[in-house]
C-alpha positions in Angstrom: 0.0 0.0 0.0 1.2 3.4 -0.9 0.0 5.0 2.3 -2.2 4.7 5.4 -6.0 4.3 5.1 -7.5 6.4 7.9 -11.1 6.2 8.9 -12.9 9.3 7.7 -14.5 9.7 11.1 -11.2 10.0 12.8 -9.6 13.3 13.1 -6.6 13.7 10.8 -4.7 14.8 13.9 -5.2 11.5 15.5 -2.9 8.5 15.0 -4.4 5.8 12.8 -5.6 2.6 14.4 -2.8 0.2 15.2 -2.7 -3.4 14.1 -3.8 -4.6 17.4 -6.7 -2.1 17.6 -7.9 -3.1 14.1 -7.5 -6.8 15.0 -9.6 -6.3 18.2 -12.2 -4.4 16.3 -12.6 -7.2 13.7 -12.7 -9.8 16.4 -15.5 -8.0 18.2 -17.4 -7.5 14.9 -16.9 -11.2 14.0 -18.3 -12.3 17.5 -21.4 -10.2 16.9 -21.8 -11.0 13.2 -25.3 -11.2 11.8 -26.7 -11.2 8.2 -27.4 -7.5 8.6 -23.9 -6.6 9.8 -22.0 -8.8 7.4 -21.4 -6.2 4.7 -19.8 -3.8 7.2 -17.7 -6.6 8.6 -16.6 -7.6 5.0 -15.6 -4.0 4.2 -13.6 -3.7 7.4 -11.9 -7.0 6.8 -11.1 -6.2 3.2 -9.5 -2.9 4.2 -7.5 -4.7 6.9 -6.3 -7.3 4.4 -5.3 -4.6 2.0 -2.8 -3.5 4.6 -2.0 -6.9 6.1 -2.4 -9.4 3.3 -0.3 -12.1 4.9 -2.7 -12.6 7.8 -4.1 -15.8 6.3 -6.4 -16.5 9.2 -8.4 -13.4 8.4 -8.9 -14.6 4.9 -10.2 -17.9 6.2 -12.5 -16.1 8.7 -13.9 -13.9 6.0 -14.5 -16.9 3.7 -16.2 -18.8 6.6 -18.4 -15.8 7.5 -19.3 -15.3 3.8 -20.4 -19.0 3.6 -22.5 -18.6 6.7 -24.2 -15.3 5.9 -24.2 -15.2 2.1 -23.5 -18.2 -0.1 -20.8 -20.7 -1.2 -20.1 -18.8 -4.5 -19.1 -15.7 -2.7 -17.0 -17.7 -0.2 -15.2 -19.4 -3.0 -14.4 -16.0 -4.5 -12.8 -14.9 -1.2 -10.5 -18.0 -1.2 -9.6 -17.4 -4.8 -8.7 -13.8 -4.1 -6.7 -14.9 -1.1 -4.7 -17.5 -3.2 -4.1 -14.9 -5.9 -2.8 -12.5 -3.3 -0.5 -14.8 -1.2 0.0 -17.9 -3.4 3.1 -19.1 -1.3 1.1 -19.6 1.9 0.7 -23.4 2.5 -1.9 -22.8 5.3 -4.1 -20.9 2.9 -3.9 -23.6 0.3 -4.8 -26.2 2.9 -7.8 -24.1 3.9 -8.8 -23.5 0.3 -8.6 -27.2 -0.5 -10.5 -28.2 2.6 -13.2 -25.7 1.7 -13.3 -27.2 -1.9 -13.8 -30.7 -0.3 -16.7 -29.2 1.8 -18.2 -27.8 -1.4 -17.8 -31.1 -3.2 -19.8 -32.8 -0.5 -22.9 -30.7 -1.3 -25.4 -31.6 -4.1 -25.0 -28.2 -5.7 -21.2 -28.5 -6.1 -20.5 -32.2 -6.2 -20.1 -32.0 -10.0 -17.6 -29.1 -9.7 -15.4 -30.5 -6.9 -15.0 -34.1 -7.7 -12.2 -36.1 -6.1 -10.3 -35.7 -9.4 -10.6 -31.9 -9.2 -9.4 -32.0 -5.6 -6.3 -33.9 -6.6 -5.7 -31.3 -9.4 -5.9 -28.5 -6.8 -3.3 -30.4 -4.6 -1.1 -30.7 -7.7 -1.4 -27.1 -8.5 -0.5 -26.0 -5.0 2.4 -28.5 -4.7 3.8 -28.3 -8.2 3.5 -24.5 -8.7 3.7 -22.9 -5.4 4.3 -24.5 -2.0 5.5 -28.1 -2.8 9.2 -27.2 -2.2 8.5 -25.2 0.9 9.8 -26.5 4.3 6.3 -26.6 5.8 4.6 -28.4 2.9 4.6 -31.8 4.6 0.9 -31.5 5.6 -0.2 -30.9 2.1 1.9 -33.7 0.7 0.4 -36.1 3.3 -3.2 -35.1 2.5 -2.5 -35.3 -1.3 -0.8 -38.7 -1.1 -3.5 -40.2 1.1 -6.3 -39.0 -1.2 -4.5 -40.3 -4.3 -3.9 -43.7 -2.7 -7.5 -43.9 -1.5 -8.7 -43.3 -5.0 -6.5 -46.1 -6.4 -7.5 -48.6 -3.7 -11.2 -47.8 -4.4 -10.8 -49.2 -7.9 -10.7 -52.9 -8.7 -8.2 -52.4 -11.6 -4.7 -50.9 -11.0 -4.2 -47.5 -12.5 -0.6 -47.8 -13.4 -0.2 -44.2 -14.3 -1.7 -43.0 -11.0 0.5 -45.5 -9.1 3.6 -44.3 -10.9 2.7 -40.7 -10.1 2.6 -41.5 -6.4 5.9 -43.4 -6.5 7.5 -40.5 -8.4 6.2 -38.1 -5.8 7.7 -40.0 -2.9 11.0 -40.4 -4.8 11.0 -36.6 -5.3 10.4 -36.1 -1.6 13.0 -38.6 -0.3 15.8 -37.6 -2.7 15.5 -33.8 -2.1 15.5 -33.2 -5.8 14.0 -29.9 -6.9 11.5 -30.3 -9.7 12.6 -26.9 -11.1 16.3 -28.0 -11.0 16.5 -31.9 -11.1 20.3 -31.8 -11.2 20.4 -30.5 -7.6 20.1 -33.0 -4.8 20.0 -32.6 -1.0 18.3 -29.2 -1.4 14.6 -29.5 -0.7 14.0 -30.4 3.0 10.7 -30.6 4.8 9.4 -30.5 8.3 8.6 -33.8 10.0 9.7 -35.7 6.9 10.0 -39.0 8.8 6.2 -39.0 8.9 6.2 -39.2 5.1 8.5 -42.1 5.3 6.1 -43.9 7.6 3.2 -43.0 5.4 5.1 -44.4 2.4 5.5 -47.8 4.1 1.8 -47.9 4.8 0.9 -47.0 1.3 3.3 -49.4 -0.3 1.9 -52.3 1.8 -1.7 -51.4 1.0 -1.1 -51.0 -2.7 0.9 -54.2 -3.1 -1.6 -56.1 -1.0 -4.3 -55.3 -3.5 -2.1 -55.0 -6.6 0.9 -57.3 -6.3 2.3 -56.1 -9.6 3.3 -52.8 -8.0 6.6 -54.4 -6.9 8.5 -56.0 -4.0 7.7 -54.1 -0.8 11.0 -54.8 0.9 13.0 -53.6 -2.1 10.9 -50.5 -2.6 11.1 -49.6 1.1 14.8 -50.3 1.4 15.5 -47.9 -1.6 13.2 -45.2 -0.1 15.1 -45.3 3.2 18.4 -45.2 1.5 17.3 -42.1 -0.5 15.9 -40.5 2.6 19.2 -41.0 4.5 21.2 -39.6 1.6 19.1 -36.4 1.6 18.5 -35.8 5.3 21.6 -37.3 7.1 24.3 -35.1 5.5 26.0 -32.4 7.5 24.6 -29.8 5.2 21.1 -31.1 5.7 21.5 -31.1 9.5 22.7 -27.5 9.4 19.8 -26.4 7.3 17.3 -28.3 9.3 18.6 -26.7 12.5 17.8 -23.3 10.9 14.5 -24.4 9.5 13.2 -25.5 12.9 12.5 -21.9 13.8 9.8 -21.9 11.2 7.9 -24.7 12.9 6.3 -22.6 15.6 6.1 -19.4 13.6 2.8 -18.5 11.9 2.9 -17.4 8.2 2.3 -13.9 9.3 2.8 -12.6 12.8 2.6 -8.9 13.6 4.7 -9.0 16.8 8.4 -8.6 16.4 10.7 -11.6 16.2 12.9 -12.4 19.1 16.4 -11.4 18.2 17.7 -15.0 18.1 14.9 -16.1 15.9 15.3 -13.2 13.5 19.1 -13.9 13.4 18.5 -17.5 12.3 16.0 -16.4 9.6 18.6 -13.9 8.3 21.4 -16.5 8.3 19.3 -18.9 6.3 18.0 -16.1 4.0 21.5 -14.7 3.3 22.7 -18.2 2.4 19.8 -18.6 0.0 20.4 -15.2 -1.6 24.1 -15.9 -2.0 23.2 -19.1 -3.7 20.9 -17.3 -6.0 23.7 -14.9 -7.0 26.1 -17.8 -7.8 23.4 -19.2 -10.0 23.0 -15.8 -11.8 19.5 -15.5 -10.5 18.2 -18.6 -12.3 17.8 -21.0 -9.4 14.0 -21.5 -9.3 14.1 -23.7 -6.2 16.1 -21.0 -4.4 13.6 -18.3 -5.4 10.8 -20.5 -4.0 12.5 -20.8 -0.6 13.4 -17.1 -0.6 9.8 -16.1 -1.3 8.6 -18.5 1.4 10.8 -16.8 4.0 9.7 -13.4 2.6 6.2 -14.3 3.4 7.2 -14.8 7.0 9.6 -11.9 7.3 7.7 -9.4 5.2 7.9 -6.7 7.9 11.7 -6.5 7.7 12.8 -4.4 4.8 16.3 -5.8 4.6 14.8 -9.1 3.4 13.1 -7.4 0.5 16.2 -5.2 -0.3 18.6 -8.1 -0.2 16.5 -10.1 -2.7 16.1 -7.1 -5.0 19.8 -6.3 -5.0 20.7 -10.0 -5.7 18.4 -9.9 -8.8 20.0 -6.6 -9.9 23.5 -8.0 -9.4 22.4 -10.9 -11.7 21.1 -8.2 -14.2 17.6 -9.5 -13.9 16.1 -6.0 -13.8 12.5 -7.0 -14.8 12.4 -9.6 -12.0 13.9 -7.1 -9.5 11.3 -4.6 -10.5 8.5 -7.2 -10.0 9.7 -7.9 -6.5 10.1 -4.2 -5.7 6.5 -3.6 -6.9 5.3 -6.6 -4.9 7.0 -5.2 -1.8 5.5 -1.8 -2.3 2.0 -3.3 -2.7 2.3 -5.7 0.2 4.1 -3.6 2.8 1.2 -2.9 5.0 0.0 0.5 6.1 1.8 0.1 9.4 5.1 0.1 7.7 7.3 3.0 8.6 8.0 5.8 6.1 11.6 4.6 5.9 10.4 1.2 4.6 8.5 2.8 1.7 11.3 5.2 1.0 13.9 2.5 0.7 11.7 0.5 -1.7 11.0 3.5 -3.9 14.7 4.3 -4.0 15.5 0.8 -5.2 12.8 1.1 -7.8 14.3 4.4 -9.0 17.7 2.7 -9.5 16.2 -0.3 -11.3 14.4 1.9 -13.8 17.6 3.8 -14.4 19.4 0.6 -15.1 16.6 -0.4 -17.5 16.7 3.0 -19.1 12.9 3.0 -19.1 12.5 6.7 -19.5 8.6 6.9 -19.4 8.4 4.8 -16.3 11.3 6.7 -14.7 9.8 10.1 -15.4 6.5 8.9 -14.0 8.1 7.6 -10.8 10.2 10.8 -10.4 7.0 12.9 -10.7 5.2 10.7 -8.2 8.0 10.9 -5.7 8.3 14.6 -6.1 4.6 15.1 -5.4 3.9 12.5 -2.7 7.2 12.2 -0.9 8.5 15.8 -0.9 8.9 15.8 2.9 10.9 12.6 3.0 14.6 13.4 3.2 15.8 10.0 1.8 13.6 10.5 -1.2 14.8 14.1 -1.7 18.4 12.9 -1.7 17.6 10.0 -4.1 15.9 12.4 -6.5 18.8 14.8 -6.4 21.3 12.0 -7.1 19.1 10.8 -9.9 19.1 14.2 -11.6 22.8 14.6 -11.0 23.5 11.2 -12.6 21.4 12.2 -15.6 23.4 15.5 -15.8 20.3 17.5 -15.2 22.1 19.8 -12.9 19.5 22.6 -12.7 16.8 20.1 -11.6 19.3 18.7 -9.1 19.9 22.2 -7.7 16.1 22.9 -7.7 15.2 19.8 -5.8 17.8 20.4 -3.1 17.1 24.1 -2.7 13.4 23.5 -2.3 13.7 20.8 0.3 17.0 21.2 2.0 15.5 23.0 5.0 13.2 20.1 5.7 16.2 17.7 5.9 17.9 19.5 8.8 17.0 16.8 11.2 19.3 14.3 9.6 22.9 15.4 9.7 24.2 12.7 7.2 21.6 13.5 4.7 22.2 17.3 5.1 25.9 16.7 4.5 25.2 14.7 1.4 22.8 17.2 0.0 25.3 20.0 0.5 28.1 18.2 -1.2 25.8 17.2 -4.1 24.6 20.8 -4.4 28.2 22.1 -4.6 29.2 19.4 -7.1 26.1 20.2 -9.2 26.8 23.9 -9.1 30.4 23.6 -10.3 29.4 21.0 -13.0 26.6 23.2 -14.4 28.6 26.5 -14.4 32.0 25.3 -15.5 31.9 27.4 -18.7 30.3 30.6 -17.3 32.1 33.9 -16.7 34.0 34.5 -13.5 31.6 37.1 -12.3 28.6 34.8 -12.8 30.4 32.0 -11.1 31.3 34.2 -8.2 27.6 35.1 -7.8 26.6 31.4 -7.8 29.2 30.5 -5.2 28.0 33.3 -2.9 24.4 32.2 -3.5 25.3 28.7 -2.4 27.1 30.0 0.6 24.0 32.0 1.5 21.9 28.8 1.4 24.3 27.3 3.9 24.2 30.4 6.2 20.4 30.5 6.0 20.4 26.9 7.2 22.8 27.8 10.0 20.5 30.6 11.1 17.4 28.5 11.0 15.8 26.9 14.1 16.3 23.4 15.5 19.7 22.7 13.9 21.7 20.5 16.3 25.2 21.3 17.3 26.4 18.4 15.1 24.5 19.9 12.3 26.1 23.3 12.8 29.5 21.7 12.7 28.7 19.9 9.5 27.4 23.0 7.8 30.5 25.1 8.8 32.7 22.3 7.4 30.7 22.4 4.2 31.2 26.2 4.0 34.9 25.6 4.4 34.8 22.9 1.7 32.9 25.3 -0.6 35.6 28.0 -0.1 38.3 25.5 -0.8 36.6 24.3 -4.0 36.2 27.9 -5.1 39.9 28.5 -4.8 40.8 25.3 -6.6 38.6 26.6 -9.5 40.3 30.0 -9.5 37.9 32.0 -7.5 40.2 33.4 -4.9 38.0 36.3 -3.9 35.2 33.8 -3.0 37.6 31.7 -1.0 38.9 34.6 1.0 35.5 36.1 1.7 33.8 32.8 2.8 36.8 31.8 4.9 37.0 35.1 6.7 33.2 35.2 7.3 33.5 31.8 9.0 36.4 32.9 11.2 34.4 36.0 12.2 31.0 34.3 12.7 32.5 31.6 15.0 35.4 33.3 16.7 33.6 33.0 20.1 32.4 29.5 19.5 35.5 27.3 19.7 33.6 24.1 19.7 32.3 24.9 16.2 35.4 26.6 14.8 38.0 24.1 15.9 36.9 21.2 13.5 36.7 23.7 10.7 40.3 24.9 11.3 41.6 21.4 11.5 40.0 20.5 8.2 41.3 23.7 6.6 44.9 23.0 7.8 44.8 19.6 6.3 43.6 21.0 3.0 46.3 23.8 3.1 49.1 21.2 3.4 48.2 20.1 -0.1 46.9 23.2 -1.8 48.1 26.2 0.3 51.2 28.1 0.8 53.5 28.1 3.8 52.3 31.5 5.1 48.7 30.4 5.0 49.5 27.3 7.0 51.3 29.3 9.6 48.5 31.8 9.8 45.8 29.2 10.2 47.8 27.3 12.7 48.3 30.4 14.8 44.6 31.2 14.6 43.9 27.7 16.0 46.5 28.1 18.7 44.9 31.4 19.8 41.5 30.0 19.7 42.4 26.8 21.6 45.4 27.6 23.9 45.7 24.0 25.0 45.8 22.8 21.5 48.8 20.4 21.2 49.5 20.7 17.5 52.0 23.3 16.4 52.9 24.2 12.8 55.9 21.8 13.2 53.6 19.0 14.3 51.4 19.6 11.3 54.4 19.4 8.9 55.6 16.3 10.6 52.2 14.7 10.3 52.1 15.6 6.6 55.6 14.3 5.9 
């Protein structure tokens, strides 16, 4: 979501409802739900899910309430929208398929949700979305049990169906990824030993009715050997130890992770992203695992950014843009402004790399209009214009918004340096008098910021250092008059504020050792000694340090 949705009845001066407040509100509405109040409940739940789409239990509650107070058709539409929104949620697939089974048990839908259709739904979920996810064991068990039950219900062996089941078990036990069959020991699942026990039950049942299936001891022995080869390696044990943290973690949980748990998720995630980079972004099985963890850790911006940058590094710009857009659409309304800013900045860089001018211009316009008060966005826009050699636009962005960035000293410093670089780049061929005017205009911008309210002491130090740097650049470019005037003004303005003046004098002495003359070094050193009597560095010390 691009921004917060605020109830129109609430004052704009009031903070929007928190996650917990909205959750409590929905719980109360659900407890008192009637046919008459259903539409209001549905509207509130839909708005909630717009902001918190990964809360799969709320999708299931909405579908259940729709079935109770409206009809099965509308309830199915809720589940289908949920699956379209978060297709990598195994719990939602399980709920959807259970609901489809419930529909199939009714006369009105028995023709639409036959056992064969239910099996197809399982295959869609497992083959396309969640079959390689760590927590997919439950779905596999249900699918395999249903498939075996269908075979056993027939008097004639369906060899194709039997082979499909045996292939599925082989795929599970060997750890082979369907998207990358050459890779083994990769796909691991929670409670996988239960699948091995289930395999033994199914093999015995199938062979008891259809002896042509094969020798049970031989089939079971091979399955156990494959299982050990996948799950008993050191790498598998290490990965499983990391995966265990997922067992007790819901697909979406609004409360913060415990530090140890988050650290384990990050360790696993970084390993997967590193693997993706080594595969040049083409490891489908890795992407599935990455997106599974993203579903759990969607509130932590570094998970999104790490994946986006891995795709950029692999030069998969379209894929990176898709993930960036997904993050922007699914980062809920409770996300901080910094989260949205970081994602927009990544998107800006992707579009630059794609050289997609129309999309780039559209995004720049949007950010300029909607995020003008965001200092990170202001800096990103200024850098963008500078990289495009649109120096006048760079200057305009900074000059219009620099005062609103005074709360962040690092950003203020970056904007000042960018403004200075843009000024000298855009006026390199102008006359000396015009350039002098521009330098003094820039210095006035700095002094106005210094005179403004609420600038911290660190901010003042930074701005004085930037004024010194501007004077030095002016001299390097041949504008000695500007250098002298700005330097002398700084000395005069802060002669009585040694805490501010001292860092500026130190910086200036270091610059003079490279660009200045001996007399200037002595003069500045003496000024520093007069300003700070207990200052330990003399001119000789400075020369020794520079030798």
